[in-house]
N, C-alpha and C positions, 0 to 999 in steps of 0.2 A: 504493500499499499504506500510505503514511503517512496518508493520508486515511481509510482503513478504520481504522486504529489509533487514530486522534483520536476518529472517530465512535464507536468502541467504548468509549473511556475516557469520552467525555461520557455515552453511554448508561448506563454502569457508574454513573457519579457520579449521575445522574438517579434510577436505581433505589435507589441507596443513600440519597440524600436523602429520596425518597419513603418508605422503609422507616423511617428515624428519625423523620420527621415523623408518621407514622402511629403509630408507638410512643410518642411524647410525647403525642399526642392521646388515646390509650388510657389513659395513666396518669392523665390529667385525669379522663376519664370514671369510672375506678375510684375516684378520690379523691370525685368527686360522689356516687357511688352510696353509698359508705361513710358519707357525711356525711348521707344521706337514710334510712339504715337505721332500722328500727322503734325507736321510744323517743327518737330524736333530736328536738330542737328544730327546728321548721321555720324556713327561713331569715329569714322576716320577724318571727318571734317571739323577743323577747329572752329570754335565759336563759344557762345554762352554755355554755362552748364544747365543741364535740364532741371527745370523748376518743377518738382512734384507735388507743389501745394496746390490747393483749390483754384487759386487765382492762375497760376501757371497752367494748369489743365484747362481752365475756361478760356485762356488766350489761345492756346494751340488747337482747341477744338472749336473755336469760334467760327471759322469758315464752314466747317462740317455742319454745326447746329444751325448757322444761317440758311444753308441751302435746304436743310430739312424743314425748317420753319417756312421758308418760300414755297416748298413743294406743298405743304399742308395747307397754306392759305390758297393756293391755286386748286386744289381738290375741294376745298369749301366753298370757293367762288363757283366752280364748275357745278357743284351739287345745289347751290342756290338757284342757279339759273334754270 
């Protein structure tokens, strides 16, 4: 019975370690995705550092949001006619 308890403990720790490692890896992927957002300088291109604050993200995503806002207004205008 002790062997089953130890095996269960080892298996539980292995699963926990896997979950922690995958969580940390996802955090790195999210960071890379945010840095590659539209309007950000490419990694090989010198320039300003990437601003990951809300204000910086709003500035970089403003053109995309403006296009989407215009598209929604056009659809609403067409639906009203």
